[in-house]
C-alpha positions, 0 to 999 in steps of 0.5 A: 312471060313473052319479052315482046309484050306491051308495056303498060302504066298502071296507077290505080287499083291495078297496082301491087297491094291495091284491090285489083292487083290480082289482075296483073298476075302473070304480067311482069313487073318492070318498076315504079314509074312517074307520068306527067299528069293529074289524078282525081278520085272518082269512087273507089278508083281513080281518073287520070288525065294528061290535059292541064296536068302539071304534076306527077302521077306515080304508078308501075310499069308492067309487061303484059301479053296480048290476052292480058291487054284485052282483058285490061281494056275490058276491065277499064271499060268505056270510061277510059281510053288507052293512050300512049304516055312517057313514063320516068322511072326515077323517083326523084324527078317527082320533085322537079318540073317536067321541063327541068327533068327533060333538061337534065335527063334525070330518069329513064324514059319509057313509052307505055300504054296507060288508060286515061279518063275521058269523062268530066272531072268537075267536082272530082277531088284532085289527089295532090300527091299523084299517088293513089295508094295515098287514097286506098291505103293512107300512109301511117304515122312515121313511127318507125322513121322517128324511132330510127332517128331517136336511136342514133343518139339514144343507144350510144348516150344510154349505153355510156350512162349504164356502162359508166354506172356499172363500172363505178358500182358493180363490175369494172372491166375492160370488156365493158369497153368492148360491150360499148363499142359493140353497141356503137356498131349495133346503133346504125344497124338498128336505125337503118332497119327501122328506116327500112320497116318505115319504108315498107309501111309507106310512112311519111317523112321520106326525107328524114328517112333518107337522112337516117339511112345516110347517117347509118351507113356512114356511121356503120362504115366508121365504126367497122373500121374503128374496130378493125383497127383496134383488134389489129392493135390488140393482136399486135400489141 
């Protein structure tokens, strides 16, 4: 890929996993970006406008060659014009105002080309999230995310009940205590993986998912330290 190629911001069917993603083959993906503006549903494709847009439009930044730029111009056709936009590469600015984002300097600013709708938007449906993938591939229910949240209390409580019952009725052994500690260590791993799968599925509940990941990381760290200290004490005893 030519490192001196042009940077473009794509927000609709050219995005990864969208219907025209194949048209970006050979281009270099540089990350997710956010641009100030508004997005509308035209038909099977969106319309991006900058004027009067007070929200964020989510898209992707790609480095393309001159030939690819020409092909994209032809693909977009007469309904769009190519314009320069300022993209932010940090997702957290999506929940802030444009002025606040500029003041705090959140996210790297990147200049890129984008294709802006030049027709009327009257009667077109606004995509409130600013994310075309919410239209082309609607987000599924937060099944994995909720499961990740539930396993945090379920595995420790469930394993403690089962181990206690086994010790009282079947087999009383110190190995059961180590099994319990192992399950405690595995709990955040399972929760983290479920949250990760939820993110890959583009599930709703991003805030809940971030909480699950944060708790999982803290839990795993503390559990690992506890096991290490317990093992050292066992060896030295």
